[in-house]
PAZAPA-4460 file (N, C-alpha, C; in steps of 0.05 Angstrom, whole numbers, plus 32768, in hexadecimal, padded with zeros to 4 digits):
% residues 267
    n_x    n_y    n_z   ca_x   ca_y   ca_z    c_x    c_y    c_z   seq   type   mol
   84E5   8950   8AF1   84D3   8939   8AEF   84E2   891F   8AE9     1      M     A
   84DC   8909   8AF7   84EA   88F0   8AF3   84E2   88E3   8AD9     2      T     A
   84F6   88D9   8ACB   84F1   88CB   8AB2   84E5   88B0   8AB9     3      D     A
   84CD   88AA   8AAF   84BF   8892   8AB6   84CF   8879   8AAD     4      R     A
   84DD   887B   8A97   84EB   8864   8A8D   8505   885D   8A9C     5      T     A
   850D   886F   8AAE   8526   886A   8ABD   8522   8865   8ADA     6      T     A
   8509   8860   8AE3   8504   885A   8AFF   8512   883F   8B06     7      L     A
   851C   883C   8B1E   852A   8823   8B25   8518   880B   8B24     8      P     A
   8523   87F5   8B19   8514   87DC   8B16   851B   87C9   8B2D     9      L     A
   8508   87BB   8B39   850E   87A7   8B4D   851D   8790   8B40    10      P     A
   852E   8783   8B50   853E   876D   8B46   852E   8754   8B44    11      A     A
   8534   8744   8B30   8528   872A   8B2C   853E   8715   8B28    12      L     A
   853E   8700   8B38   8553   86EC   8B35   8555   86E1   8B19    13      P     A
   856C   86DA   8B11   8571   86D0   8AF6   8560   86B7   8AF0    14      R     A
   855D   86A6   8B04   854D   868E   8B00   8530   8695   8AF9    15      R     A
   8525   86A8   8B07   8509   86B0   8B02   8507   86BD   8AE7    16      D     A
   851A   86CD   8ADF   8519   86DA   8AC5   8519   86C5   8AAF    17      R     A
   852A   86B1   8AB2   852C   869C   8A9E   8512   868C   8A9C    18      I     A
   8506   8687   8AB3   84ED   8678   8AB4   84D6   8687   8AA6    19      A     A
   84D4   86A1   8AAB   84BF   86B1   8AA0   84C3   86B4   8A82    20      I     A
   84DC   86BB   8A7A   84E2   86BE   8A5D   84DE   86A4   8A4E    21      L     A
   84E4   868E   8A5A   84E1   8674   8A4D   84C3   866E   8A49    22      T     A
   84B3   8674   8A5E   8496   866E   8A5C   8489   8680   8A47    23      A     A
   848F   869A   8A48   8483   86AC   8A35   848D   86A7   8A19    24      L     A
   84A7   86A2   8A17   84B3   869B   89FD   84A7   8682   89F1    25      G     A
   84A2   866E   8A02   8497   8655   89F9   847B   8658   89EE    26      G     A
   846B   8668   89FD   844F   866D   89F3   8450   867C   89D9    27      V     A
   8461   8690   89D7   8463   869F   89BE   846D   868E   89A7    28      S     A
   8480   867C   89AD   848B   866A   8998   8475   8657   898E    29      A     A
   8465   864D   89A0   844F   863B   8997   843C   864A   8985    30      L     A
   8436   8663   898C   8424   8674   897B   8430   8677   8960    31      A     A
   844A   867C   895E   8457   8680   8945   8458   8666   8934    32      W     A
   845B   864F   8941   8459   8636   8933   843E   8633   8926    33      V     A
   8429   863A   8934   840D   863A   8929   840B   864C   8911    34      Y     A
   8416   8664   8913   8415   8677   88FD   8424   866E   88E5    35      L     A
   843B   8661   88E9   844B   8657   88D3   843C   8641   88C4    36      V     A
   842F   862F   88D4   8420   8619   88C8   8408   8624   88B8    37      V     A
   83FA   8638   88C4   83E3   8644   88B6   83EC   8652   889D    38      M     A
   8402   8661   889E   840C   866F   8886   8414   865B   8870    39      A     A
   8420   8645   8878   8428   8631   8864   8410   8624   8857    40      A     A
   83FB   861F   8866   83E2   8614   885B   83D6   8627   8847    41      R     A
   83D5   8641   884E   83C9   8654   883C   83DA   8657   8823    42      M     A
   83F4   8656   8825   8404   8657   880D   83FF   8640   87FB    43      E     A
   83FB   8628   8807   83F5   8611   87F7   83DA   8614   87E9    44      T     A
   83C6   861F   87F7   83AC   8624   87EA   83AF   8637   87D3    45      M     A
   83BE   864C   87D7   83C1   8661   87C3   83CF   8656   87AA    46      D     A
   83E4   8646   87AE   83F3   863B   8798   83E3   8626   8788    47      S     A
   83CF   861A   8796   83BF   8606   8789   83A6   8612   877C    48      G     A
   83A4   862C   877D   838D   8639   876F   8374   863A   8780    49      G     A
   8374   862F   8798   835C   8630   87A9   8355   864C   87B2    50      M     A
   836A   865C   87B7   8365   8678   87BF   8357   8688   87A9    51      A     A
   8360   8683   8790   8353   8692   877A   8336   868A   8777    52      L     A
   8330   8671   877B   8314   8668   8779   8303   8674   878F    53      A     A
   830F   8675   87A7   8300   8681   87BD   82FC   869E   87BA    54      A     A
   830E   86AC   87AC   830C   86C8   87A9   82F4   86D0   8797    55      M     A
   82EC   86BD   8786   82D6   86C3   8774   82BB   86C2   8781    56      L     A
   82BA   86B9   879A   82A0   86B5   87A8   82A2   86BF   87C5    57      E     A
   8290   86D1   87CC   828E   86DA   87E8   8277   86CA   87F5    58      V     A
   827E   86BB   8809   826A   86AA   8816   8266   86B3   8833    59      R     A
   824F   86AF   883E   824B   86B6   885B   825C   86A5   886D    60      P     A
   8264   86B0   8883   8274   86A1   8896   8262   8690   88A7    61      W     A
   826B   8677   88AC   825E   8666   88BF   826B   866A   88DB    62      A     A
   825F   865E   88EF   826B   8661   890A   8287   8658   890C    63      G     A
   828E   8642   88FD   82A9   8638   88FE   82BD   864B   88F2    64      V     A
   82B4   865B   88DE   82C5   866F   88D2   82CD   8684   88E6    65      D     A
   82B9   868E   88F5   82BE   86A1   890A   82D1   8696   891F    66      F     A
   82CC   867D   8927   82DC   8671   893C   82F9   866E   8933    67      A     A
   82FE   8664   891B   8319   865F   8911   8327   867A   890C    68      L     A
   8319   868E   8902   8325   86A8   88FE   832D   86B5   8918    69      T     A
   831B   86B3   892C   8321   86BD   8947   8339   86AF   8952    70      F     A
   833A   8695   8950   8351   8686   895A   836B   868F   894D    71      L     A
   836A   8693   8933   8382   869D   8924   838B   86B7   892F    72      M     A
   8379   86CA   8933   8380   86E5   893D   838A   86E3   895A    73      W     A
   837D   86D3   896B   8386   86D1   8987   83A2   86C5   8989    74      A     A
   83A7   86B0   897A   83C2   86A4   897A   83D7   86B8   896F    75      V     A
   83CF   86C6   895A   83E1   86DA   894E   83E8   86EF   8962    76      M     A
   83D5   86F9   8971   83DA   870E   8985   83EC   8704   899B    77      M     A
   83E9   86EB   89A3   83FB   86E0   89B7   8417   86DF   89AC    78      I     A
   841A   86D5   8993   8435   86D4   8988   8442   86EF   8984    79      G     A
   8432   8703   897D   843D   871E   8978   8441   872E   8992    80      M     A
   842E   872D   89A5   842D   8740   89BB   8439   8736   89D5    81      M     A
   8438   871B   89D9   8444   8711   89F2   8461   8718   89F4    82      V     A
   8472   8716   89DF   848E   871E   89E1   8491   873B   89E9    83      P     A
   847F   874C   89E0   8482   8769   89E7   847A   876F   8A04    84      T     A
   846D   875C   8A11   8465   8760   8A2D   847A   8754   8A40    85      A     A
   848F   8748   8A36   84A3   873C   8A47   84B0   8750   8A5B    86      M     A
   84B8   8768   8A52   84C4   877A   8A66   84B1   8781   8A7D    87      P     A
   8498   8787   8A77   8485   878E   8A8C   8480   8776   8A9E    88      M     A
   847F   875E   8A92   847A   8746   8AA2   8491   8740   8AB5    89      T     A
   84AA   8745   8AAC   84C1   8741   8ABE   84C1   8755   8AD5    90      L     A
   84B9   876D   8AD0   84B7   8781   8AE6   84A1   8779   8AF9    91      V     A
   848A   8770   8AEF   8475   8768   8B01   847F   8750   8B12    92      Y     A
   848C   873D   8B06   8496   8726   8B15   84AA   872F   8B2B    93      A     A
   84BB   8743   8B25   84CD   874D   8B39   84BF   875A   8B50    94      A     A
   84AA   876A   8B4A   849B   8777   8B5F   848C   8762   8B70    95      V     A
   8482   874E   8B63   8474   8738   8B72   8487   872A   8B84    96      A     A
   849F   8725   8B7B   84B3   8717   8B8C   84BB   8728   8BA3    97      R     A
   84BF   8741   8B9E   84C7   8754   8BB4   84B1   8756   8BC9    98      K     A
   8498   8758   8BC0   8481   8759   8BD2   847F   8740   8BE3    99      A     A
   8483   8729   8BD7   8482   8710   8BE5   8498   870E   8BFA   100      A     A
   84AF   8719   8BF4   84C5   8719   8C07   84C0   872B   8C1E   101      G     A
   84AF   873F   8C1B   84A7   8751   8C30   848E   8748   8C3F   102      Q     A
   8485   8730   8C39   846D   8725   8C47   8453   872D   8C3B   103      G     A
   8453   8738   8C22   843A   8740   8C15   8438   8730   8BFB   104      T     A
   8431   8717   8BFC   8430   8707   8BE3   841A   8711   8BD1   105      P     A
   841F   8713   8BB8   840C   871C   8BA4   8408   8707   8B8F   106      I     A
   83F7   870D   8B7C   83F0   86F9   8B67   8408   86F1   8B56   107      A     A
   8407   86DA   8B4B   841D   86D0   8B3A   841E   86E0   8B20   108      S     A
   8434   86DE   8B13   8438   86EC   8AFA   8424   86E3   8AE5   109      T     A
   841C   86C9   8AE7   8409   86BF   8AD3   83EF   86CE   8AD2   110      S     A
   83E6   86D9   8AE9   83CD   86E8   8AEA   83D0   8702   8ADB   111      A     A
   83E8   870F   8ADD   83EE   8727   8ACE   83EE   8721   8AB0   112      F     A
   83FB   870C   8AA8   83FD   8705   8A8B   83E1   86FE   8A81   113      V     A
   83D0   86F1   8A91   83B5   86E9   8A88   83A5   8702   8A82   114      A     A
   83A8   8717   8A92   8399   8730   8A8D   83A3   873C   8A73   115      G     A
   83BD   873C   8A6E   83C8   8747   8A55   83BD   8738   8A3D   116      Y     A
   83BE   871E   8A3E   83B4   870D   8A28   8396   8711   8A23   117      V     A
   8387   8715   8A39   836A   8719   8A37   8364   8731   8A25   118      A     A
   8373   8747   8A28   836E   875F   8A18   8372   8759   89FA   119      I     A
   8387   874A   89F4   838D   8744   89D7   837A   872F   89CD   120      W     A
   836E   871F   89DF   835A   870C   89D6   8340   871B   89CE   121      T     A
   8339   872F   89DE   8323   8740   89D8   8327   874F   89BD   122      L     A
   8340   8759   89B9   8347   8766   89A0   8342   8752   8989   123      F     A
   8349   8739   898D   8346   8725   8978   8329   8722   896F   124      S     A
   8316   8726   8982   82FA   8725   897B   82F4   873C   8968   125      V     A
   82FD   8754   896E   82F9   876A   895C   8306   8767   8941   126      G     A
   831F   875C   8941   832D   8757   8928   831E   8743   8917   127      A     A
   8313   872F   8923   8303   871B   8914   82EB   8728   8907   128      T     A
   82DE   873A   8916   82C7   8748   890B   82CE   875A   88F3   129      A     A
   82E5   8767   88F5   82EF   8778   88DF   82F5   8767   88C7   130      V     A
   8302   8750   88CC   8308   873E   88B5   82EF   8734   88A8   131      Q     A
   82DB   872D   88B8   82C2   8724   88AD   82B5   873A   889B   132      W     A
   82B5   8753   88A5   82A9   8769   8896   82B8   876E   887C   133      A     A
   82D2   876D   887C   82E1   8771   8864   82DC   875A   8850   134      L     A
   82DB   8742   885B   82D6   872B   884A   82BB   872C   883D   135      D     A
   82A7   8733   884C   828C   8734   8842   8288   874B   882E   136      Q     A
   8298   875F   8830   8297   8776   881D   82A9   8771   8805   137      A     A
   82B4   8759   8803   82C6   8751   87ED   82DE   8763   87EC   138      A     A
   82E9   876C   8803   8300   877D   8804   8318   876F   880F   139      L     A
   8316   8754   8811   832C   8745   881D   8331   872C   880C   140      L     A
   834A   8728   8805   8351   8710   87F5   8352   86F7   8807   141      S     A
   8352   86DF   87FC   8354   86C7   880C   836E   86C6   881C   142      P     A
   8383   86D5   8813   839C   86D6   8822   839B   86EC   8838   143      M     A
   8382   86F8   883B   837D   870B   8850   838D   8725   884D   144      M     A
   838E   872E   8834   8399   8749   882D   8383   8759   8821   145      V     A
   8381   8772   8827   836B   8782   881C   836F   8785   87FE   146      T     A
   8359   8782   87EF   835A   8784   87D2   8354   87A0   87C9   147      T     A
   834F   87B2   87DC   8349   87CE   87D5   8360   87E0   87DB   148      S     A
   836C   87ED   87C7   8381   8801   87CD   8378   8818   87DF   149      P     A
   835F   881F   87DD   8354   8834   87EE   8355   882C   880B   150      V     A
   834C   8813   8810   834D   8809   882C   8369   8807   8835   151      V     A
   837B   87FD   8824   8397   87FB   882B   83A3   8816   8832   152      G     A
   839D   882A   8822   83A7   8845   8827   839C   8850   8842   153      A     A
   8382   884A   8847   8375   8853   8860   8383   8846   8878   154      A     A
   838A   882D   8876   8397   881F   888C   83B3   882C   8891   155      L     A
   83C2   8831   887C   83DC   883E   887F   83DA   885A   888B   156      L     A
   83C8   8869   8881   83C5   8885   888A   83BB   8886   88A7   157      I     A
   83A8   8875   88AD   839D   8874   88C9   83B3   886C   88DD   158      S     A
   83C3   8858   88D5   83D9   8850   88E7   83ED   8866   88EA   159      A     A
   83F3   8874   88D3   8407   888A   88D4   83FD   88A1   88E5   160      G     A
   83E4   88A9   88E2   83D9   88BE   88F2   83DA   88B7   8910   161      V     A
   83D2   889F   8917   83D1   8897   8933   83EC   8897   8940   162      Y     A
   8401   8890   8930   841C   8890   893B   8424   88AC   8944   163      Q     A
   8418   88C0   893A   8420   88DC   8940   840E   88E9   8955   164      L     A
   83FB   88DA   8960   83E8   88E6   8973   83F2   88E4   8990   165      T     A
   83E9   88F6   89A1   83F1   88F4   89BE   83E6   88DB   89CB   166      P     A
   83D0   88D0   89C1   83C5   88B7   89CC   83D9   88A0   89C9   167      Y     A
   83E5   889F   89B2   83F9   888A   89AD   8411   888F   89C1   168      K     A
   841A   88A8   89C3   8430   88AE   89D5   842A   88A6   89F2   169      D     A
   8411   88AC   89FB   840A   88A7   8A17   840A   8889   8A1C   170      A     A
   83FF   8879   8A0A   83FE   885C   8A0D   841A   8851   8A0D   171      C     A
   842A   885A   89FA   8446   8850   89F7   8456   8857   8A10   172      L     A
   8452   886E   8A1C   8461   8876   8A34   845C   8862   8A4A   173      E     A
   8443   8859   8A4E   843E   8845   8A62   844C   882B   8A5C   174      H     A
   844C   8822   8A43   8459   8809   8A3B   8477   880B   8A3E   175      C     A
   8483   8822   8A3B   84A0   8826   8A3D   84A9   882B   8A5A   176      R     A
   8497   882C   8A6D   849E   8832   8A88   8493   881D   8A9B   177      S     A
   849E   8805   8A9B   8492   87EF   8AAB   8491   87F5   8AC9   178      P     A
   84A7   87FF   8AD4   84A8   8803   8AF1   8493   8819   8AF9   179      A     A
   8492   882E   8AEA   847F   8843   8AF0   8462   8839   8AED   180      Y     A
   845D   882B   8AD7   8442   8821   8AD2   8439   880F   8AE9   181      F     A
   844A   87FC   8AF2   8441   87E9   8B06   843E   87F7   8B21   182      I     A
   8450   880A   8B27   844E   8818   8B41   8435   8829   8B42   183      S     A
   842C   8833   8B2B   8415   8845   8B2A   83FB   8835   8B2B   184      E     A
   83FA   881D   8B20   83E1   880E   8B1C   83E0   87F4   8B2C   185      H     A
   83F4   87EE   8B3C   83F6   87D5   8B4A   83DF   87D1   8B5E   186      F     A
   83D3   87B9   8B5F   83BF   87B1   8B73   83C6   8795   8B7C   187      R     A
   83BE   878F   8B95   83C3   8774   8BA0   83AF   8760   8B96   188      L     A
   83B5   8747   8B99   83A3   8731   8B92   83A3   8729   8B75   189      G     A
   8397   8712   8B70   8395   8708   8B54   8385   871B   8B43   190      H     A
   8370   8727   8B4E   8360   873A   8B3F   8371   8753   8B38   191      G     A
   8381   875B   8B4B   8393   8772   8B46   83A7   876D   8B30   192      G     A
   83B3   8755   8B31   83C6   874D   8B1C   83B9   874B   8B01   193      A     A
   83A1   873F   8B00   8393   873C   8AE7   838C   8758   8ADC   194      F     A
   8382   8769   8AEE   837B   8784   8AE6   8394   8793   8ADB   195      R     A
   83AA   878F   8AE8   83C3   879C   8ADF   83CA   8793   8AC3   196      L     A
   83C7   8778   8ABE   83CC   876D   8AA3   83B8   8779   8A8F   197      G     A
   839F   877B   8A97   838B   8787   8A85   8393   87A4   8A7E   198      L     A
   839B   87B3   8A92   83A2   87CF   8A8E   83BB   87D1   8A7B   199      L     A
   83CE   87C0   8A80   83E6   87C1   8A6F   83DE   87B9   8A52   200      H     A
   83CE   87A5   8A50   83C4   879D   8A36   83B5   87B3   8A28   201      G     A
   83A5   87C2   8A38   8396   87D8   8A2C   83A8   87EE   8A21   202      G     A
   83BD   87F5   8A31   83D0   8809   8A27   83DF   87FE   8A0E   203      F     A
   83E6   87E4   8A0F   83F4   87D8   89F8   83E2   87D8   89DF   204      C     A
   83C9   87D2   89E3   83B6   87D4   89CD   83B4   87F0   89C3   205      L     A
   83B4   8803   89D5   83B4   881F   89CD   83CC   8827   89BC   206      G     A
   83E2   881A   89C0   83FA   881F   89B0   83F8   8812   8994   207      C     A
   83EB   87FB   8993   83F0   87EA   897C   83D8   87E4   896A   208      C     A
   83C0   87ED   8972   83A8   87E5   8963   83A9   87ED   8946   209      W     A
   83B3   8806   8940   83B4   880F   8924   83C9   87FF   8915   210      A     A
   83DF   87F8   8922   83F3   87E7   8914   83E8   87CC   890D   211      L     A
   83D7   87C1   891F   83CB   87A7   8919   83BA   87A8   8900   212      M     A
   83AD   87BF   88FB   839D   87C2   88E3   83AD   87BF   88CA   213      G     A
   83C7   87C4   88CC   83D8   87C2   88B4   83DB   87A5   88AB   214      L     A
   83D3   8792   88BC   83D4   8776   88B4   83C1   8771   889C   215      L     A
   83AC   8781   889B   839A   877E   8884   83A6   878A   886A   216      F     A
   83BA   879A   886E   83C8   87A6   8856   83DE   8793   884D   217      F     A
   83EE   8789   885F   8405   8778   8857   83FF   875B   8856   218      G     A
   83E9   8752   8863   83E2   8736   8863   83DF   872C   8880   219      G     A
   83C7   8724   8887   83C3   871A   88A3   83D4   8702   88A9   220      V     A
   83D9   86F1   8895   83E9   86DA   889A   8405   86DC   888C   221      M     A
   840E   86F4   8887   8429   86F9   887D   843C   86F8   8894   222      S     A
   844C   86E3   8896   845F   86E0   88AC   8472   86F8   88AD   223      L     A
   847B   8701   8896   848E   8718   8895   8480   8731   88A0   224      L     A
   8467   8736   8899   8459   874D   88A2   8454   874C   88C0   225      W     A
   844C   8734   88CA   8447   8730   88E6   8461   8734   88F6   226      I     A
   8477   8729   88EC   8490   872D   88FA   8499   874A   88FB   227      A     A
   8495   8758   88E4   849D   8774   88E3   848E   8785   88F7   228      A     A
   8474   8781   88FA   8464   8790   890D   846D   8789   892A   229      I     A
   8472   8770   892F   847B   8767   8949   8496   8774   8951   230      T     A
   84A9   8774   893F   84C3   8780   8944   84C0   879F   8948   231      V     A
   84AF   87AB   8938   84AB   87C8   893B   849F   87CF   8956   232      F     A
   848B   87BF   895F   847F   87C4   897A   8494   87C1   8990   233      V     A
   84A4   87AC   898E   84BA   87A8   89A1   84CD   87BF   89A2   234      L     A
   84D5   87C9   898A   84E7   87DF   8989   84DC   87F8   8995   235      A     A
   84C2   87FE   8990   84B5   8815   899C   84B6   8814   89BA   236      E     A
   84B2   87FC   89C5   84B0   87F9   89E2   84CC   87F9   89F0   237      K     A
   84E0   87EE   89E2   84F9   87E9   89EF   8510   87FB   89E8   238      L     A
   8511   8805   89D0   8528   8815   89C7   8526   8832   89D0   239      L     A
   853D   883F   89D6   853C   885B   89DE   852F   886D   89C9   240      P     A
   8532   8865   89B0   8527   8876   899A   850A   886D   8993   241      I     A
   84FE   885D   89A4   84E3   8852   899E   84CF   8868   8998   242      G     A
   84CE   887D   89A8   84BA   8892   89A4   84BF   88A1   8989   243      L     A
   84D8   88A8   8985   84DF   88B7   896C   84DC   88A4   8954   244      A     A
   84E3   888B   8957   84E0   8878   8942   84C3   8873   893A   245      G     A
   84B2   8873   894F   8496   8870   894A   848A   8887   893A   246      G     A
   8493   889F   8940   8489   88B7   8931   8494   88B6   8914   247      R     A
   84AD   88AE   8911   84B8   88AC   88F6   84A9   8897   88E6   248      A     A
   84A2   8881   88F3   8492   886D   88E5   8477   8878   88DE   249      A     A
   846B   8888   88EF   8452   8895   88E8   8453   88A5   88CF   250      G     A
   8468   88B5   88CD   846C   88C5   88B4   846F   88B3   889C   251      V     A
   847E   889E   889F   8482   888B   8889   8468   887D   8881   252      G     A
   8457   8876   8894   843E   886A   888E   842B   887D   8880   253      L     A
   842B   8896   8888   841B   88AB   887B   8424   88AE   885E   254      L     A
   843F   88AF   885A   8449   88B2   883E   8441   889A   882D   255      A     A
   8443   8882   8839   843B   886A   882A   841E   886A   8822   256      A     A
   840D   8873   8836   83F0   8874   8830   83E9   8887   881A   257      G     A
   83F5   889F   881B   83F0   88B3   8806   83FB   88AA   87EC   258      F     A
   8412   889C   87EC   841D   8891   87D3   840A   887E   87C6   259      A     A
   83FD   886D   87D6   83E9   885A   87CB   83D2   886A   87BE   260      V     A
   83C9   887F   87CC   83B3   888F   87C1   83BB   889D   87A7   261      L     A
   83D3   88A8   87A7   83DD   88B5   878E   83E0   88A1   8777   262      L     A
   83E8   8889   877E   83EA   8874   876A   83CF   886D   875E   263      G     A
   83BA   886E   876E   83A0   886A   8763   8398   8880   8750   264      L     A
   839F   8899   8758   8396   88B0   8748   83A5   88B1   872D   265      R     A
   83BF   88AB   872E   83CE   88AE   8715   83D6   8894   8708   266      F     A
   83CE   887E   8714   83D5   8864   8709   83C4   885D   86F1   267      G     A
***
């Protein structure tokens, strides 16, 4: 049986690679600038005592609260996940160029990326709802870290268990095999490209949803925590030891979760 990760990749001219990487890198960089500014503002609020005052009162969210929280999550997902989609995007662009050279023009790479971003935008809606629920239950600090050790342990254990499931492996296999994935699911037209981006985003979400939950453990606006998860997702997708490393991380997350629970029992 052919190894999906070693299927031959179509060639893409260096100029096109640079253009795509520059565009995606620029979008991701802008997202990170937004996150850095947001994190700095929150640190200023915390050091000024505003966060402590807010912690003492749980207030209902207004429409603007939902909108701003959704915006924060959507921009964060772009900053975190667009870099991890670069390998698949480059392969799609190479396939599109080859098809155009053979007289079968297909949708631009931007349609594929739009589908991918759409999935993570939908995820941001769900993440906003979860943050609202935690906040209204007084389980989230103003710095967006869970105040409940039980919830924190549950997040760690859930992520650890999912890392060891065949569902995680199946989704990750698609993300690690760009040429196979595109050859299997490719469709013509802008709708086909958008659908392909949606599908890739769906598999990527299948890989990472539990890891994203860890943001509520380490801090939704913790730049170090955000960067650590981003690097880990990249490593899982790109490195030869990605599958084994993911399972090892799952064991580590389980151990950390149970350590938190034991600390509650004996602390």
